[in-house]
VOGU-3710 file (C-alpha; in Angstrom, 3 decimals, decimal comma):
1> mvtledmsqy> 0,073/-0,347/0,078  1,398/3,369/-1,077  1,827/5,124/2,106  0,304/8,853/3,413  4,020/10,570/3,061  4,049/8,677/-0,769  0,643/10,246/-1,177  0,645/13,723/0,963  1,066/15,960/-2,879  -2,741/14,331/-3,597
11> ldefladard> -4,317/14,880/-0,171  -5,933/18,037/-1,149  -7,256/16,428/-4,384  -8,640/13,403/-2,406  -10,401/15,884/0,667  -11,735/18,064/-2,411  -13,029/14,964/-4,431  -14,330/12,952/-1,343  -16,485/16,226/-0,505  -17,761/15,900/-4,033
21> ridslsnail> -18,814/12,616/-3,565  -20,531/13,172/-0,062  -22,813/15,940/-1,405  -23,523/14,258/-4,882  -24,433/10,982/-2,335  -26,083/12,746/-0,387  -28,441/14,751/-3,011  -29,092/11,249/-4,807  -30,124/9,584/-1,574  -32,652/12,070/-0,871
31> tlekivkegg> -33,837/12,343/-4,273  -34,097/8,441/-4,008  -36,251/9,001/-1,005  -38,597/11,664/-2,280  -39,173/8,885/-5,720  -39,730/5,752/-3,225  -42,398/8,172/-1,073  -43,838/9,890/-4,097  -43,902/7,138/-6,610  -41,238/7,552/-9,630
41> seeekaelin> -40,457/5,356/-12,638  -38,178/2,235/-12,197  -36,058/3,649/-14,912  -35,267/7,046/-12,964  -34,916/4,870/-9,673  -32,381/2,677/-11,483  -30,289/5,415/-12,719  -30,188/6,890/-9,389  -29,357/3,434/-7,694  -26,354/3,443/-10,199
51> qifrdahtlk> -25,014/6,830/-9,726  -25,094/6,239/-5,944  -22,759/2,798/-6,333  -20,645/4,511/-8,724  -19,783/7,364/-6,171  -19,596/4,790/-3,300  -17,076/2,588/-5,214  -14,974/5,333/-6,260  -14,893/6,741/-2,693  -13,987/3,599/-1,595
61> gtaatmgfmk> -11,178/3,253/-4,053  -9,490/6,457/-3,906  -9,362/6,104/-0,009  -7,836/2,821/-0,494  -5,464/4,179/-2,660  -4,395/7,341/-0,255  -4,107/4,798/2,484  -7,063/5,315/4,434  -8,487/1,760/5,264  -10,870/2,624/7,669
71> lsetahkmen> -12,599/4,789/5,272  -12,420/2,690/2,318  -14,003/-0,197/4,696  -16,889/1,941/5,657  -17,673/2,839/1,545  -17,006/-0,297/0,666  -19,621/-1,425/3,544  -22,148/1,376/1,822  -21,147/-0,036/-1,872  -22,813/-3,405/-0,952
81> lfdairnsqi> -25,340/-2,199/0,092  -26,476/-0,645/-3,153  -24,951/-3,747/-4,935  -27,632/-5,672/-3,100  -30,248/-3,348/-3,627  -29,375/-2,947/-7,801  -29,558/-6,700/-7,857  -32,720/-6,824/-6,483  -31,520/-8,894/-3,404  -32,845/-6,653/-0,598
91> eltpevvdlv> -35,664/-3,739/-1,078  -35,015/-0,033/-0,717  -37,085/0,688/2,316  -37,016/4,155/4,374  -35,075/2,276/6,455  -32,430/1,572/4,258  -31,976/4,997/3,209  -31,959/6,147/6,933  -28,784/3,570/7,323  -26,883/5,436/4,176
101> ldfldaieam> -27,189/8,814/5,676  -25,651/7,540/8,816  -23,075/5,986/6,791  -22,123/9,265/4,804  -22,179/11,014/8,157  -19,483/9,166/9,533  -17,859/9,232/6,215  -17,974/12,867/6,400  -16,397/12,870/9,925  -13,290/11,017/9,160
111> vnnieesgse> -12,955/13,450/6,072  -13,048/16,244/8,286  -10,274/14,105/10,690  -8,172/13,782/7,796  -8,224/17,224/6,863  -7,483/18,495/10,785  -5,083/15,460/11,792  -4,044/13,392/8,857  -6,067/10,197/10,175  -9,930/9,308/10,016
121> gdidvsdlfr> -9,709/9,379/13,955  -11,906/7,072/16,255  -15,021/7,045/14,489  -16,991/3,855/15,814  -18,788/2,125/12,181  -19,115/-0,869/14,280  -22,911/-0,638/14,779  -23,058/0,780/11,426  -21,500/-2,552/10,049  -24,087/-4,799/12,336
131> radeflqggk> -26,899/-2,775/10,912  -25,846/-3,355/7,122  -24,960/-6,977/7,765  -28,779/-7,528/8,987  -30,011/-5,893/5,738  -27,259/-7,975/3,478  -27,502/-11,034/5,168  -31,766/-11,114/4,956  -33,280/-7,822/5,152  -36,866/-6,940/4,529
141> gaekkpeeek> -38,784/-7,964/1,282  -36,395/-10,959/0,686  -38,974/-13,334/1,135  -40,322/-11,247/-2,071  -37,243/-11,762/-4,070  -37,312/-15,164/-5,749  -33,542/-14,627/-6,985  -32,249/-15,136/-3,731  -33,598/-18,064/-3,247  -31,632/-19,286/-6,591
151> pkeeveakee> -28,321/-20,911/-6,388  -25,110/-18,718/-6,313  -24,065/-19,838/-9,833  -27,684/-18,837/-11,526  -27,590/-14,970/-9,740  -23,953/-14,544/-10,710  -24,380/-15,545/-14,287  -27,607/-13,106/-14,242  -25,200/-10,413/-13,333  -22,486/-11,475/-16,274
161> ekpekveegv> -25,579/-10,846/-18,645  -25,895/-7,126/-17,825  -22,351/-5,827/-19,988  -23,439/-7,836/-23,000  -26,800/-5,281/-22,909  -24,399/-2,598/-22,804  -22,478/-3,697/-25,522  -25,249/-3,971/-27,701  -25,202/-0,093/-28,083  -28,289/0,725/-26,635
171> egkvyhikvy> -27,164/2,958/-24,360  -24,191/4,264/-25,793  -21,059/3,249/-27,669  -18,534/0,627/-26,493  -14,965/2,022/-26,749  -11,519/0,052/-26,058  -9,224/2,333/-24,237  -5,622/1,660/-23,968  -3,786/4,211/-21,442  0,313/4,062/-21,806
181> fqkdaplkgv> 1,792/5,931/-18,843  5,211/7,376/-19,156  7,932/4,837/-17,927  9,418/6,735/-14,819  5,514/7,949/-13,801  5,621/7,846/-10,043  2,383/6,766/-8,492  0,745/5,418/-11,410  -1,633/3,351/-9,022  -3,162/6,941/-8,656
191> raflilsdle> -3,554/8,004/-11,534  -5,096/4,347/-12,920  -7,463/4,807/-10,076  -8,441/8,574/-10,923  -8,623/7,523/-14,818  -10,522/4,721/-13,733  -13,381/7,131/-11,425  -13,085/9,633/-14,599  -14,393/7,023/-17,094  -17,099/5,783/-14,443
201> ergeviwtnp> -18,749/9,327/-14,332  -18,752/9,381/-18,347  -19,852/5,775/-18,839  -20,056/2,182/-17,701  -16,833/0,743/-16,952  -17,629/-3,112/-18,685  -13,913/-4,578/-17,338  -9,984/-3,369/-16,915  -6,828/-4,770/-17,504  -5,374/-5,069/-14,921
211> grdviesgnl> -8,604/-6,047/-12,816  -10,184/-3,244/-10,775  -8,535/-4,642/-7,473  -5,597/-4,106/-8,504  -5,987/-0,841/-9,619  -8,236/0,234/-6,699  -5,342/-0,904/-4,232  -2,920/1,794/-5,787  -0,360/-0,877/-6,360  -0,326/-0,706/-9,948
221> dkdviefkvs> 3,052/-0,879/-11,603  2,166/-1,329/-15,437  2,836/0,880/-17,739  0,127/0,277/-19,969  -3,861/0,068/-18,533  -6,946/-1,240/-20,856  -10,315/-0,236/-19,942  -13,820/-1,342/-22,039  -16,228/1,717/-21,587  -19,809/2,019/-23,058
231> sdlpkeelek> -20,500/5,709/-22,961  -22,527/8,468/-25,141  -19,933/10,521/-25,041  -17,937/11,027/-28,569  -14,096/9,604/-28,200  -12,523/13,047/-28,191  -14,250/13,847/-25,019  -12,905/10,413/-23,433  -9,230/10,981/-25,024  -9,347/14,767/-23,261
241> vitrhpevek> -10,565/13,647/-19,461  -7,561/11,102/-19,915  -4,876/13,018/-21,460  -5,677/15,787/-18,859  -3,396/13,323/-16,100  0,395/14,432/-16,456  1,536/11,033/-16,318  0,105/9,729/-19,292  2,095/9,213/-22,752  -0,596/8,617/-25,010
251> veiieegeee> -4,011/6,883/-25,419  -5,505/4,686/-28,085  -9,326/4,425/-28,226  -10,940/2,197/-30,803  -14,620/2,273/-30,957  -16,348/-1,230/-31,602  -18,711/-0,998/-34,677  -21,334/-3,041/-35,421  -19,290/-5,837/-37,048  -17,992/-6,288/-33,512
261> kgpegeekey> -15,505/-9,449/-33,121  -18,060/-11,416/-31,173  -18,105/-12,466/-27,610  -14,953/-11,999/-25,688  -14,695/-15,620/-24,982  -13,282/-16,205/-28,821  -10,028/-14,164/-27,285  -7,522/-16,519/-25,673  -4,416/-15,597/-23,396  -1,229/-17,728/-24,085
271> lirvyfspda> 2,026/-17,440/-21,923  4,556/-17,497/-24,175  8,729/-17,783/-22,774  11,324/-16,475/-25,172  15,157/-18,130/-24,629  18,258/-16,430/-25,734  21,519/-18,196/-25,923  23,522/-16,375/-23,301  26,247/-14,836/-25,494  23,654/-13,861/-28,263
281> plkgprsyli> 24,436/-10,251/-29,157  21,505/-7,724/-29,041  19,150/-9,605/-27,058  17,529/-5,917/-26,502  16,800/-4,854/-30,007  15,801/-8,274/-30,854  13,087/-8,510/-27,679  11,604/-5,388/-28,710  11,231/-6,503/-32,267  9,099/-9,766/-30,957
291> lqdlesigdi> 7,414/-7,914/-28,622  6,373/-5,656/-31,627  5,513/-8,687/-33,840  3,356/-9,712/-30,897  1,626/-6,678/-30,709  0,618/-6,624/-34,213  -1,547/-9,771/-33,429  -2,965/-9,002/-30,072  -2,362/-7,310/-26,710  0,087/-7,838/-24,697
301> vqtnpnrgdi> -1,235/-8,168/-21,114  1,660/-8,303/-18,815  5,243/-8,683/-19,445  8,321/-10,552/-16,937  10,309/-8,492/-16,367  8,906/-5,108/-16,950  9,104/-4,041/-20,879  11,359/-1,428/-20,516  13,700/-3,962/-18,916  13,380/-6,204/-21,698
311> engnllegkf> 13,849/-3,590/-24,461  16,935/-2,874/-22,400  18,286/-6,466/-22,803  17,723/-6,850/-19,169  16,471/-10,237/-19,248  15,543/-13,029/-16,434  18,909/-14,948/-15,465  19,720/-13,202/-18,280  18,551/-15,139/-20,972  14,691/-15,419/-21,578
321> fevvlrtked> 11,609/-13,217/-20,909  7,869/-13,741/-20,459  4,803/-12,499/-22,252  0,852/-12,942/-21,631  -0,712/-12,135/-25,217  -4,718/-11,736/-25,420  -4,895/-12,606/-29,037  -7,249/-14,215/-31,340  -4,903/-15,842/-33,535  -4,213/-19,472/-33,200
331> kskivqlikk> -1,038/-20,831/-31,408  0,424/-21,329/-34,953  0,499/-17,881/-35,937  2,625/-17,093/-32,516  4,815/-19,704/-33,432  5,440/-18,543/-36,817  6,149/-15,228/-35,898  8,843/-15,775/-33,360  10,340/-18,645/-35,459  11,417/-15,996/-38,000
341> hpdvenfvvt> 13,820/-14,097/-35,453  16,956/-15,708/-35,561  18,860/-15,373/-32,123  15,937/-16,956/-30,420  17,484/-20,191/-28,746  13,949/-21,878/-27,852  10,408/-20,421/-26,923  7,244/-22,066/-25,042  3,559/-21,182/-26,144  0,724/-22,563/-23,976
351> eaeaeekqek> -2,754/-21,329/-23,257  -2,971/-19,502/-20,176  -6,126/-19,868/-18,058  -8,353/-17,016/-17,878  -8,625/-15,687/-14,143  -12,435/-15,135/-12,734  -12,370/-12,004/-10,886  -15,721/-11,577/-9,253  -16,267/-8,825/-7,253  -18,076/-8,359/-3,947
361> keekaeekkp> -19,424/-12,169/-3,897  -18,226/-12,376/-0,385  -21,415/-11,068/1,216  -23,949/-13,087/-1,171  -22,012/-16,177/-0,401  -24,056/-17,050/2,954  -27,211/-16,203/3,138  -29,366/-16,642/6,458  -33,226/-16,629/7,181  -34,981/-13,486/6,432
371> qppkqpkkpv> -35,279/-11,666/9,708  -36,241/-7,463/10,178  -33,133/-5,331/11,145  -33,488/-3,709/14,617  -34,838/-0,361/14,723  -32,173/2,137/13,953  -31,594/4,342/17,309  -32,950/7,660/16,560  -29,925/10,349/16,238  -30,062/13,676/18,393
381> ietprvkisr> -30,737/16,509/16,408  -28,371/18,995/16,203  -27,600/21,788/13,801  -25,588/20,449/11,305  -22,101/21,648/10,330  -21,706/22,655/6,856  -17,830/22,092/5,178  -17,175/23,500/1,695  -14,315/22,468/0,078  -11,266/25,270/-0,783
391> iikidvghld> -10,423/23,356/-3,752  -11,764/23,964/-6,752  -10,481/22,379/-10,095  -9,947/24,811/-12,999  -8,862/23,797/-16,457  -5,410/25,444/-17,713  -7,423/26,469/-20,653  -9,659/28,986/-18,591  -6,441/30,300/-16,895  -4,601/30,879/-20,359
401> klmnlvgelv> -7,979/32,381/-21,413  -7,809/34,800/-18,324  -4,407/35,635/-18,956  -5,096/36,623/-22,344  -7,650/38,477/-21,347  -5,352/40,619/-18,861  -2,891/41,006/-21,664  -5,742/42,945/-23,374  -6,581/45,079/-20,297  -2,831/46,051/-20,100
411> itkgrleqig> -2,415/46,978/-23,655  -5,855/49,052/-23,308  -3,809/50,424/-19,931  -1,275/51,838/-21,994  -3,368/53,825/-24,550  -5,027/55,149/-21,342  -1,963/56,515/-20,208  -1,150/58,370/-23,693  -3,873/59,917/-23,770  -3,511/60,966/-20,182
421> erlgdrelfe> 0,074/61,963/-20,970  -1,413/64,352/-23,759  -4,295/65,851/-21,391  -2,440/66,385/-18,514  -5,519/66,023/-16,569  -4,573/65,260/-12,492  -7,802/63,141/-11,827  -7,120/61,222/-14,557  -3,260/60,413/-13,541  -5,024/59,440/-10,273
431> alstlsrllt> -7,403/56,632/-11,351  -4,987/55,421/-13,680  -2,724/54,672/-10,962  -5,394/52,900/-9,032  -6,222/50,907/-12,189  -2,428/50,326/-12,744  -1,934/48,741/-9,184  -5,504/46,804/-9,053  -4,436/45,575/-12,637  -0,927/44,495/-11,348
441> elqdeimemr> -2,503/42,535/-8,651  -4,774/40,584/-10,946  -2,227/39,845/-13,243  0,254/38,548/-10,083  -2,986/36,377/-8,648  -3,818/34,796/-11,962  0,558/34,103/-12,455  0,081/32,569/-8,769  -2,592/30,309/-9,850  -0,384/29,370/-12,982
451> ltpiaevfnk> 2,640/28,863/-11,189  3,733/24,598/-11,170  6,835/23,182/-9,082  9,558/22,597/-11,355  9,572/19,034/-10,001  6,544/17,969/-12,068  9,466/18,162/-15,216  12,455/17,262/-12,800  10,782/14,131/-11,084  10,649/12,311/-14,577
461> fprmvrdlar> 14,254/12,778/-15,146  16,268/10,114/-12,421  15,139/7,450/-14,280  16,062/8,424/-17,431  19,481/9,082/-16,494  19,641/5,851/-14,790  18,312/3,887/-17,368  20,475/5,807/-20,258  23,766/5,020/-18,312  22,713/1,670/-18,046
471> kmgkevefvm> 22,074/1,308/-21,860  25,620/2,864/-22,512  27,929/0,872/-19,743  28,255/4,214/-18,046  28,464/4,898/-13,958  26,614/7,961/-13,443  25,637/9,766/-10,144  22,487/12,216/-10,762  21,736/14,863/-8,167  18,954/17,242/-8,503
481> egadievdrt> 18,795/20,588/-6,792  15,679/23,471/-6,644  12,921/20,980/-7,973  10,533/23,007/-5,432  11,066/26,271/-7,427  7,674/27,043/-9,338  7,192/28,590/-13,277  4,710/29,058/-15,294  2,916/26,007/-16,626  3,762/27,508/-20,097
491> ileklgdalv> 7,181/27,386/-19,589  7,200/24,106/-17,648  5,244/22,328/-20,723  8,389/23,760/-22,726  11,084/22,618/-20,668  10,808/19,600/-20,675  12,073/18,347/-24,107  15,401/21,018/-24,243  16,422/19,192/-20,629  15,477/16,033/-21,942
501> hllrnavdhg> 18,480/17,252/-24,591  20,769/18,480/-22,447  21,118/15,170/-20,263  21,044/12,979/-23,005  24,208/14,596/-24,274  25,659/14,964/-20,705  25,591/11,000/-20,266  26,429/10,198/-23,688  28,612/13,133/-25,454  29,801/13,828/-21,450
511> ieppeervkl> 30,284/10,744/-19,074  33,337/8,591/-20,380  33,060/4,946/-19,778  34,111/4,133/-16,215  37,300/2,605/-17,629  38,235/5,762/-19,755  37,275/7,583/-16,438  39,924/5,633/-14,077  42,693/5,961/-16,302  42,303/9,956/-16,563
521> gkprvgrvel> 42,572/9,550/-12,829  38,739/10,751/-12,524  36,267/9,010/-10,010  34,794/6,221/-11,693  31,409/7,146/-11,487  30,551/10,206/-13,323  28,284/13,348/-11,954  25,680/14,672/-13,646  24,006/17,941/-12,103  20,379/19,320/-12,633
531> iakreknhvv> 19,758/22,780/-10,771  17,268/25,079/-10,641  17,923/28,690/-8,649  15,593/31,615/-8,454  17,050/35,072/-9,472  15,318/37,889/-9,186  12,474/37,617/-11,982  14,376/34,486/-13,671  14,837/30,577/-13,371  18,700/29,880/-13,878
541> iivrddgrgi> 18,524/25,951/-14,893  21,750/24,290/-14,978  22,953/21,205/-16,635  26,582/20,390/-15,399  28,289/17,105/-15,851  32,317/16,096/-14,998  33,063/14,448/-18,588  35,310/15,192/-21,265  33,883/18,655/-22,030  33,693/20,179/-25,948
551> dpekvkkkai> 37,296/20,281/-27,959  36,569/23,392/-29,680  39,182/22,203/-32,375  37,315/19,389/-32,783  33,971/21,369/-32,682  35,422/23,377/-35,745  36,655/20,311/-37,692  33,153/18,959/-37,753  31,383/22,043/-38,349  33,948/22,518/-41,909
561> erglitpeea> 33,146/18,623/-42,495  29,728/19,620/-42,842  29,716/22,534/-44,748  28,457/24,715/-42,090  31,439/27,265/-41,802  34,545/27,467/-44,267  37,908/26,669/-43,083  38,712/30,694/-43,401  35,794/31,306/-40,880  36,858/28,662/-38,730
571> aslsdeeain> 40,303/30,125/-38,271  39,102/33,322/-37,280  36,745/32,102/-34,616  37,705/32,340/-30,859  37,205/29,295/-28,419  34,376/30,613/-27,664  32,547/31,396/-30,420  33,556/27,771/-31,913  31,782/25,937/-28,946  28,578/27,970/-30,122
581> liflpgfsta> 28,597/26,192/-33,535  27,095/23,508/-31,849  23,851/25,334/-31,718  23,705/25,448/-35,508  20,877/23,159/-37,175  22,423/19,990/-38,593  25,487/20,032/-36,118  26,585/16,924/-34,106  30,022/15,559/-32,621  28,926/11,881/-32,334
591> ekvtdvsgrg> 30,996/9,649/-34,065  28,541/7,557/-35,059  24,733/7,611/-35,232  23,053/6,324/-32,067  19,623/5,697/-30,920  20,451/8,313/-27,869  22,012/11,232/-29,860  24,122/12,011/-33,246  21,140/12,778/-35,921  21,991/15,979/-36,364
601> vgmdvvkevv> 19,001/17,001/-33,990  19,315/18,264/-30,593  20,961/21,701/-29,320  19,294/23,635/-31,982  16,198/22,232/-31,002  17,122/23,392/-27,351  18,299/26,514/-28,501  14,748/27,575/-30,277  12,825/26,027/-27,376  14,820/28,501/-25,296
611> ksmngsisvq> 14,414/31,767/-27,627  10,332/30,892/-27,704  10,243/31,527/-24,036  12,054/34,304/-24,219  15,205/33,064/-22,224  18,863/32,541/-23,216  21,219/29,641/-22,916  24,857/29,865/-22,848  27,618/26,709/-22,509  30,893/26,641/-20,467
621> tevgkgttfi> 33,232/23,916/-21,078  36,828/22,797/-20,433  38,250/19,744/-22,330  38,866/16,701/-19,761  36,957/18,676/-17,169  33,246/18,832/-18,316  30,742/20,995/-19,602  27,978/23,154/-17,919  24,803/24,444/-19,606  23,523/27,624/-18,250
631> lklpismaii> 19,433/28,081/-19,498  17,935/31,677/-17,936  14,616/31,890/-18,179  11,968/34,140/-17,440  9,359/33,285/-14,503  6,527/33,932/-16,690  6,104/34,539/-20,479  2,954/36,080/-20,782  3,493/39,892/-19,528  6,503/41,307/-18,955
641> qallirvmde> 8,165/44,847/-18,315  10,100/45,785/-20,986  12,074/49,242/-21,888  11,070/50,848/-25,243  13,975/52,172/-27,037  14,060/54,024/-30,151  16,911/53,332/-33,684  16,996/55,509/-36,509  13,168/56,384/-36,654  11,658/52,740/-35,389
651> tyaipinnil> 10,661/51,961/-31,701  11,698/48,563/-30,282  11,216/46,810/-27,121  13,831/45,074/-24,993  12,816/43,160/-21,852  13,702/44,883/-18,627  14,892/41,386/-17,264  17,610/41,002/-19,790  19,359/44,460/-18,775  21,592/44,926/-15,889
661> etievdpsil> 21,768/49,032/-16,404  21,351/51,904/-18,771  24,212/54,340/-19,223  24,924/57,591/-21,030  28,412/56,800/-22,798  30,896/60,059/-23,281  34,206/60,418/-23,930  35,384/60,194/-20,550  34,452/56,706/-20,498  34,580/55,242/-24,360
671> ktiggkpviv> 38,072/54,314/-25,176  39,577/51,871/-27,874  40,888/48,479/-27,390  42,441/46,568/-30,598  40,536/48,859/-32,636  36,951/48,010/-31,167  35,265/50,537/-29,184  34,996/49,510/-25,230  33,721/51,582/-21,758  35,542/51,224/-18,731
681> lrgeiipvvm> 32,687/51,073/-16,086  33,761/51,234/-12,598  36,886/49,539/-13,440  35,227/46,914/-15,508  36,111/46,683/-19,439  32,853/46,380/-21,421  32,916/46,224/-25,253  30,655/48,472/-27,015  28,119/47,434/-29,597  25,590/49,876/-31,658
691> lhelfglptp> 22,319/47,934/-32,258  22,407/49,828/-35,899  25,087/47,642/-36,307  23,590/44,580/-35,509  20,480/45,456/-37,612  22,955/46,153/-40,899  21,665/50,477/-40,694  24,541/53,040/-41,054  26,007/53,847/-37,394  26,165/57,343/-36,576
701> qverfpaiiv> 28,993/59,195/-35,859  28,207/60,493/-32,458  30,368/61,606/-29,221  27,452/60,612/-26,443  24,567/58,126/-27,141  22,664/56,351/-24,328  23,259/52,578/-23,852  22,160/49,400/-22,223  24,441/46,942/-20,127  23,374/43,346/-21,065
711> dhgaqkvaig> 24,795/39,849/-19,730  25,901/38,181/-22,492  27,146/34,851/-21,107  30,041/35,266/-19,225  30,578/38,676/-20,645  29,144/41,959/-20,315  27,955/44,059/-23,498  26,968/47,862/-23,620  24,415/48,339/-26,559  24,134/51,814/-27,945
721> vdellhkrdi> 20,998/53,051/-29,137  19,601/56,563/-30,201  17,370/57,194/-27,541  15,911/55,173/-24,399  11,914/55,701/-23,853  10,204/54,880/-21,427  9,425/51,344/-19,534  5,888/49,539/-20,257  4,242/46,194/-19,495  3,726/44,593/-22,476
731> vikslgkfls> 2,327/41,527/-23,835  4,315/39,085/-25,626  2,547/37,868/-29,331  4,240/35,233/-31,578  5,581/36,365/-34,842  4,049/33,423/-36,133  5,560/30,335/-37,924  6,665/32,004/-40,920  8,912/34,428/-39,217  9,829/32,340/-36,454
741> nvrgfagati> 13,182/31,958/-37,871  13,775/35,271/-38,298  17,000/35,779/-35,674  17,446/38,474/-32,860  13,362/38,860/-32,522  11,721/36,867/-29,775  8,216/38,077/-30,544  6,169/41,654/-30,972  3,869/43,820/-28,656  1,208/45,984/-29,604
751> lgdgsvvlii> 1,215/49,260/-28,038  -1,511/51,253/-26,349  -1,956/53,473/-29,850  -2,097/50,357/-31,921  1,468/50,379/-33,120  3,316/46,978/-33,396  6,664/46,883/-31,743  9,321/44,350/-32,116  11,063/42,671/-28,886  14,759/42,307/-29,364
761> diggllgggy> 15,923/39,001/-28,357  19,487/40,523/-27,176  20,971/36,571/-27,052  20,195/35,906/-30,800  21,388/39,174/-31,881  24,715/39,190/-29,935  25,222/35,415/-30,969  25,973/36,032/-34,374  25,343/33,938/-37,235  27,054/30,856/-35,416
771> sg> 24,213/30,740/-32,931  20,839/32,421/-33,600
//
């Protein structure tokens, strides 16, 4: 069972969901009682009973997953009551309704205790269980139900017919759903159960693989789960519901047509054991191909060891693996598929016994003579305590829309400020000042709602690095820091891909094999670090390894071979400029193409992703010592502060977070070193570049000019402009697909007067032709 400590991150979600279920159950039971008293259609009554059963069932499962077994058992007993009512074993009477309401009071008391103290407390449910058992073992109306006198087998057979009726399409379409989790996803059991609960709310779950008991226990450790669901909803809606869970990698939903395959009995399960010779090469790739072939004729229910180990060649005793395959093909087809693989030494295919899994039969196994239940004690009437959940689930799409609306407000505020400056009205300025403060508070609140711990991305990497190191025969110690830092969800979604590239490169290109490290006098185990730090309104993410480093000469040579630069250009490059060549599209230093890296895709992708987030990336490396990549990203990329500047007759915006300071350059601080202009600022020599020059415009010959000081990697640079205008809140708008490759611009913004201004990407401009 997953411990409460492991599940603490889901506690708020559980409490919110439990309160929703309690409210839903209370309302449904009260409506049911009204129907019983006043008379209503059997169809309406059955629908309510099914809804109550589903809610009780879900509450039971989520409580068990969270480790609250007393609450789970209480909900389970209540679920049994409605299972018996649904199967016409006991009659729905006011006494039964009273009992269920008492159950709900006990469950709500437990939920309150969990919220306050972390445990269910000492709520006594023994009397509730005794009263429920009296109904279940022979309550009122039992003598009217001939089904109770039938043998158990007949009752079960009747129950087994229900799914068949659903599958006929009377109540909705039938879907076969396969959910694939990410291999390193934590707590798959929690997500599996939450997905099951979501599907039960939107239709009838006919069967699951693995069985419900495994999913509800919270002990699921499979990368793939399957459901068969009857629902009126389109499959796109079901897919949307499932993919909102972050650990889900992909979903496959197949709708069963009228030409259904027939009853499920036609499918058989086979246990397949495949042996390789101990010295066979490429066991992993061969195993992967065999699994692919088996999937082409059926569904893989289970593997031993897990699929990731099989595909990496980590087999049982180093020579065999097992697969349980569900298929309509016969045994000869399986034999034929496996035989075609040359490295297989031996294999065995046997038909597996299908496991019969019956839920909730224990209570029905023993039947006693009917006897009326004892009259429940009258509860003491007291003022009810209403406890409202403080958690509301909101689709992130609504937050995106809200942020866009605030962005439009920011643009309109800019327009009002321009009008105010023109009119010079004092009252208008005061109103604008208040509006600006309120708008800032609103923006901050929305940003706070969108912030997500960076751990959501970071937590996926330890498994990835470990698997990769084992695959490449390397020993790696992986260290993570700063996972609790929060960033905007949009940045988090984009960040994952970039970090995957950097970490894979660190293990593949950076860290040397253990024997090579020992010869070089290094520790046998390499070290890869992933560090997040908060700096003002930035997040700095560092990926560092203590491997072989990047040799600028090798980089130049590879770039010349690939036709990216000429030998003459290479000769004039500094070491720093040469290393920046790795960001060029199509560049790779890999000696051979592997499935890890070396396909010419990687660092250019990272550069583009970072650029799209209005961030910067720099690299520090020393041959033989290691490499450090530093990503500097804004906390948010929706609304930022920018300094408006003028060059020639055009206005541009530079994000404030890129600017260290602004200065006025005059002859007293302007010098020339090696024919290039520099300024001496507080004893520090800083090169000067005119923005005109970077834009390819004529450079003005002036003695004095304003400049902005920016941080370009390890070097500060002063960028000269014609005029510094003023600071503005701006909304970043994408340049679109066709202009996304234009170097030096991160996007555009709309000013209050409706004019469009380009946002300058300092890193892209200063990087020159080799890193833009």
